[in-house]
C-alpha positions in Angstrom: 0.0 0.0 0.0 1.4 3.4 -1.0 1.2 6.2 1.6 0.1 8.9 -0.8 -1.3 11.1 1.9 1.9 11.1 4.1 2.6 14.8 4.9 6.0 16.1 4.0 8.3 16.1 6.9 6.4 13.4 8.8 8.3 12.1 11.8 7.9 8.3 12.1 6.0 7.3 15.3 6.3 4.2 17.4 2.6 3.7 17.0 2.9 3.4 13.2 3.6 -0.3 13.5 0.5 -0.8 15.7 -1.7 1.1 13.2 -0.5 -1.1 10.3 -1.2 -4.3 12.3 -4.6 -3.1 13.4 -5.6 -2.2 9.8 -4.7 -5.8 8.7 -7.2 -7.3 11.1 -10.0 -4.7 11.9 -12.4 -3.0 9.6 -11.7 0.3 11.3 -9.3 1.8 13.8 -9.9 4.8 16.1 -6.8 6.9 16.8 -7.3 8.5 20.2 -5.1 10.9 22.0 -4.8 14.6 23.1 -5.3 17.4 20.7 -2.1 18.2 18.7 -0.3 15.0 19.4 -0.1 14.1 15.7 -3.1 11.8 15.2 -4.1 13.4 11.8 -0.7 13.1 10.3 -0.3 9.5 11.6 -3.7 8.7 10.1 -2.7 10.3 6.8 0.4 8.1 6.7 -1.8 5.0 6.3 -4.7 6.5 4.4 -5.5 6.4 0.7 -8.3 9.1 0.9 -9.6 11.5 3.6 -12.4 13.7 4.7 -11.6 16.4 7.2 -14.9 16.5 9.1 -14.0 19.6 11.1 -13.3 21.5 7.9 -16.1 20.3 5.6 -19.1 22.8 5.5 -22.3 21.0 6.2 -20.6 17.7 7.2 -23.0 17.1 10.1 -26.0 17.5 7.8 -24.4 15.3 5.2 -23.7 12.6 7.7 -27.3 12.6 8.9 -28.8 12.7 5.4 -26.5 10.6 3.3 -23.3 9.5 5.2 -22.4 7.2 2.3 -21.1 10.3 0.4 -18.6 10.9 3.2 -17.6 7.3 3.5 -17.0 6.7 -0.3 -13.4 6.8 -1.4 -10.2 4.7 -1.6 -9.5 2.8 1.6 -8.3 3.1 4.2 -10.3 6.3 4.3 -9.4 8.9 7.0 -12.4 10.4 8.9 -10.6 13.1 10.8 -12.1 14.6 14.0 -15.1 12.3 13.4 -16.8 13.4 16.7 -17.5 16.7 15.0 -20.1 14.8 13.1 -21.1 12.0 15.5 -23.9 10.8 13.2 -21.2 9.2 11.0 -20.4 6.6 13.7 -23.4 4.4 13.0 -23.0 4.8 9.2 -19.4 3.8 9.5 -20.3 0.8 11.6 -22.9 -0.4 9.1 -20.4 0.1 6.2 -17.9 -2.1 8.0 -20.5 -4.8 8.3 -21.6 -4.5 4.6 -18.0 -4.5 3.2 -16.8 -7.3 5.6 -13.2 -6.4 4.9 -10.4 -5.1 7.1 -8.7 -1.7 6.7 -11.7 0.4 5.6 -11.6 3.4 7.9 -9.2 5.4 10.1 -11.0 7.7 12.6 -9.3 10.3 14.7 -10.5 12.1 17.8 -9.2 14.2 20.6 -11.9 13.3 23.2 -14.3 10.5 24.0 -17.6 11.5 22.5 -20.7 11.6 24.7 -21.8 8.0 25.6 -24.9 8.1 23.5 -22.9 8.6 20.3 -21.3 5.1 20.6 -24.2 3.4 22.2 -24.1 1.0 19.2 -20.9 -0.9 19.9 -17.9 -0.8 17.7 -16.8 -4.2 19.1 -15.4 -6.4 16.4 -15.3 -3.5 14.0 -13.2 -0.7 15.6 -9.8 -1.2 17.1 -8.8 1.6 19.4 -5.2 2.8 19.2 -3.9 5.2 21.7 -1.5 8.0 20.8 0.5 10.3 23.0 2.9 13.2 22.5 6.2 12.2 21.0 8.8 10.3 23.0 12.4 11.4 23.0 13.2 8.6 20.5 10.5 10.0 18.1 11.7 13.6 18.5 15.3 12.5 17.9 16.8 13.0 21.3 17.2 9.3 22.1 19.2 6.9 20.1 17.0 3.9 21.1 20.1 1.7 21.8 18.2 0.1 24.7 15.0 -1.5 23.6 12.2 -1.6 26.2 10.8 -4.6 24.5 14.1 -6.5 24.8 14.4 -5.4 28.4 11.2 -7.1 29.3 12.6 -10.2 27.6 15.5 -10.0 30.0 18.2 -9.1 27.4 21.4 -7.5 28.4 21.5 -3.7 28.5 24.2 -1.7 26.7 23.5 2.0 26.4 25.6 3.7 23.8 25.4 7.3 24.9 26.1 9.2 28.2 22.7 11.0 28.3 22.2 14.7 28.5 22.8 17.4 31.1 20.1 18.3 33.5 19.9 21.7 31.8 19.1 20.0 28.4 16.6 17.7 30.0 14.8 20.7 31.6 14.5 22.3 28.1 13.1 19.0 26.7 10.5 18.9 29.5 9.5 22.5 28.8 9.2 21.9 25.1 7.3 18.6 25.3 6.6 16.1 22.6 4.1 18.0 20.5 4.9 17.7 16.7 3.7 21.2 15.8 6.3 22.8 18.2 9.0 20.1 18.0 11.6 22.6 16.8 10.5 25.5 19.0 12.4 27.1 21.8 11.3 26.1 25.3 9.8 29.6 25.8 7.9 29.6 22.6 6.6 26.1 23.2 5.4 27.1 26.7 3.5 30.1 25.2 1.7 27.7 22.9 1.0 25.2 25.7 -0.4 27.9 28.1 -2.8 28.8 25.4 -3.5 25.1 24.9 -4.5 24.7 28.5 -6.6 27.9 28.4 -8.6 26.4 25.5 -9.0 23.2 27.5 -10.4 25.1 30.5 -12.6 27.5 28.5 -14.0 25.4 25.8 -12.9 21.8 25.3 -13.8 20.5 28.7 -17.5 21.5 28.2 -17.6 19.6 24.9 -16.8 16.2 26.4 -20.2 15.5 27.9 -22.2 18.8 27.5 -21.7 19.6 31.2 -21.0 23.3 32.0 -17.9 23.7 34.2 -16.3 26.7 35.7 -13.2 27.6 33.6 -11.6 29.3 36.6 -12.1 26.2 38.7 -10.6 24.0 35.9 -7.6 26.3 35.7 -7.1 26.1 39.5 -7.2 22.3 39.3 -4.7 22.3 36.4 -2.4 24.4 38.5 -2.8 22.1 41.4 -2.1 19.1 39.2 1.1 20.8 38.1 2.2 21.2 41.7 1.3 17.6 42.4 2.7 15.9 39.2 4.3 12.6 40.1 2.7 12.4 43.5 -0.1 10.3 45.0 -2.3 13.2 45.8 -5.9 12.2 46.7 -9.0 14.1 45.5 -9.2 15.8 48.9 -5.6 16.9 48.7 -6.1 18.4 45.2 -9.3 20.1 46.4 -7.6 21.8 49.3 -4.6 22.8 47.2 -6.8 24.2 44.4 -8.9 26.1 46.9 -6.0 27.8 48.7 -7.4 30.7 50.8 -10.4 31.3 48.6 -13.9 31.8 50.1 -15.3 29.2 47.6 -13.4 26.0 48.4 -13.5 23.3 45.8 -15.1 20.0 46.8 -13.5 16.6 46.3 -16.5 15.5 44.1 -15.9 18.5 41.9 -12.2 17.5 41.5 -13.2 14.0 40.6 -15.6 15.2 38.0 -13.0 17.6 36.5 -10.4 14.9 36.4 -12.7 12.5 34.6 -13.4 15.1 32.0 -9.6 15.8 31.6 -9.0 12.1 31.2 -11.6 11.9 28.4 -9.7 14.8 26.8 -6.4 12.7 27.2 -4.9 15.7 29.1 -4.1 13.7 32.3 -3.2 10.0 32.5 -2.7 8.7 36.0 -0.6 5.6 36.9 -2.6 3.0 38.9 -1.2 1.1 41.8 0.2 -2.4 41.2 -1.3 -5.3 43.1 1.3 -8.1 43.1 1.4 -11.3 45.1 3.7 -10.7 48.1 5.6 -13.1 50.3 4.0 -11.6 53.5 0.9 -9.7 54.4 1.9 -6.2 53.6 -0.9 -3.6 52.9 -0.6 -1.9 49.6 -1.5 1.7 48.9 -3.9 2.2 46.0 -3.9 5.9 45.3 -2.8 6.5 41.6 0.2 8.7 40.7 -0.9 11.9 39.1 0.5 12.7 35.7 -0.2 15.0 32.7 0.0 13.2 29.4 3.2 15.2 28.8 5.2 17.0 31.6 5.3 20.1 29.4 1.7 20.6 30.4 2.6 20.7 34.1 5.1 23.4 33.4 2.5 25.4 31.4 -0.1 24.9 34.2 2.3 26.4 36.7 3.4 29.2 34.3 7.0 28.6 35.2 10.1 28.2 33.1 13.4 26.4 32.7 15.4 28.8 34.9 13.1 28.3 37.9 13.0 24.5 37.3 16.8 24.4 37.3 16.8 26.2 40.6 14.5 23.6 42.2 15.8 20.2 41.1 13.9 18.4 43.9 10.6 19.5 42.2 12.0 19.0 38.7 12.7 15.4 39.7 8.9 14.8 39.6 8.7 16.3 36.1 11.6 14.1 34.9 9.7 11.1 36.3 6.7 12.2 34.2 8.9 12.4 31.1 10.1 8.8 31.7 6.6 7.5 32.3 5.4 9.1 29.1 8.2 7.5 27.1 7.8 4.1 28.7 4.1 4.2 27.8 5.0 4.9 24.2 7.7 2.3 23.9 5.7 -0.5 25.6 2.3 -0.1 24.0 2.8 -2.4 21.1 3.7 -5.1 23.5 0.4 -4.7 25.2 2.0 -3.7 28.5 0.3 -2.3 31.5 2.1 0.4 33.6 1.6 0.9 37.3 3.5 1.9 40.4 4.2 0.2 43.7 3.8 1.6 47.2 3.2 -0.3 50.5 2.5 0.5 54.1 6.2 0.5 55.0 7.0 3.3 52.6 8.6 1.3 49.9 7.9 2.9 46.5 8.9 2.0 43.0 8.1 4.5 40.3 7.0 2.2 37.4 6.1 -1.4 37.0 5.8 -2.6 33.4 3.8 -5.8 33.1 3.2 -7.7 29.9 0.2 -9.8 29.1 2.3 -13.0 29.4 3.1 -12.2 33.1 6.6 -11.0 32.5 7.3 -7.8 34.4 10.0 -5.2 34.9 10.5 -2.5 37.5 12.0 1.0 37.1 13.1 3.7 39.4 13.6 7.2 38.0 16.4 9.5 39.3 18.1 12.6 37.8 21.5 11.0 38.2 23.2 11.7 41.5 25.3 8.7 42.8 23.4 8.7 46.1 20.1 8.8 44.3 21.0 5.9 42.1 22.2 3.8 45.0 18.9 4.5 46.9 16.9 3.6 43.8 18.8 0.3 43.4 18.1 -0.6 47.0 14.4 0.0 46.5 14.4 -2.3 43.5 16.2 -5.0 45.5 13.6 -4.6 48.3 10.7 -5.0 45.8 12.3 -8.1 44.3 12.6 -9.7 47.8 8.9 -8.9 48.6 7.3 -10.3 45.5 6.2 -14.0 45.9 8.0 -15.6 42.9 6.2 -18.9 43.6 3.0 -17.2 42.3 4.6 -14.7 40.0 7.6 -14.7 37.8 10.9 -13.2 38.7 11.4 -9.7 37.4 12.8 -9.8 33.9 14.6 -6.5 34.5 15.2 -4.1 37.3 16.5 -0.7 36.1 17.2 2.9 37.2 16.4 5.5 34.5 18.6 8.6 34.7 19.0 11.9 32.9 22.7 11.7 32.3 25.8 9.6 32.9 27.0 6.4 31.3 24.8 3.3 31.7 26.0 0.2 33.4 24.8 -3.0 35.0 25.4 -4.1 38.6 26.7 -7.5 39.6 23.1 -8.5 40.6 21.6 -7.5 37.3 20.2 -4.0 38.0 20.7 -1.7 35.0 21.3 2.0 35.0 20.1 3.6 31.7 20.0 7.2 30.6 16.6 8.1 29.2 18.2 9.2 25.9 19.2 5.5 25.3 15.6 4.1 25.6 13.6 3.1 22.6 10.8 0.7 21.5 
């Protein structure tokens, strides 16, 4: 199949392989992810024809009167921003049944539509493929010499570069992984992202489910999420933080509702708690870790900049952790991995658990790169390995510390230290 719609300058994405495989087995695929993460361009790369539903005058009327006119064309046919004309969902579903062939449609969307739009199931017809902002490998800052897929297989780890300085990593966090601003300066990128969040608070969040929400309250919560990125902040904690000294405190129920809407817009993506089998009766903490889909949004929510972040490396460590989580999600998605974190009643925490469908799992700690921090992270990984009941679960296929800079190596007991700029799919 020729990729005649591939835009000039397209940056290959890790998800391209998943899209190609999904088109071979499913009549339609739905590319989901935050606005401006590159869904349309990725869809074009595999499409033979397209209809840009947010740009076609009268598209909603056409979809309700004669959707076949919008669905006709060489396949796969890209239906971009399909939720702008939700009547097309049922027509697409019927066309999939009538044609009885794979690879017919590629749909893209930046939000889950209201539930009544997809009340007729896409099961067996529509394969959902998740997209996120670009990883460092996709934007060209990582050489990909350490494959996350091979790490889960237990292969040896041989990083080929010494990573970047903290100053450079700060700039990458501020810029983020957004294709449209991939070559922008950190300051220019932040200007764009502050406007991005303003649009989310003012307009987008009301379109998810037709519920009116206070834009000022949404902005306050986004700021609180920025302050609490990489933490296990409960709804009540976020509510108190977002309320500050105001006379109109935010309620926990309001925070929960806002967060659910932001999840449907793919703006936030929390990391759930891992529930492994342990050797002893240790209570596990279940609060998720709070993350934006890209750490650049946390910087924008706080209206801060690189200079301030470099002056507060303790806080920046949480944003670096967010960067690593974003990239691990991108690299491991094709393998069908689930990501989570570990925390128990004795205070043992491990930042990321990566678990594959076949039961193989790996654990990662994230540190900026100080020797003391790396040693502490390695001890946490050893403690987790000792607590997991390997009679009921497999041994970890890999324990690793992800750092910003410094050369990678492997300890005598198999714990790898890997700079984030060596990671790849």
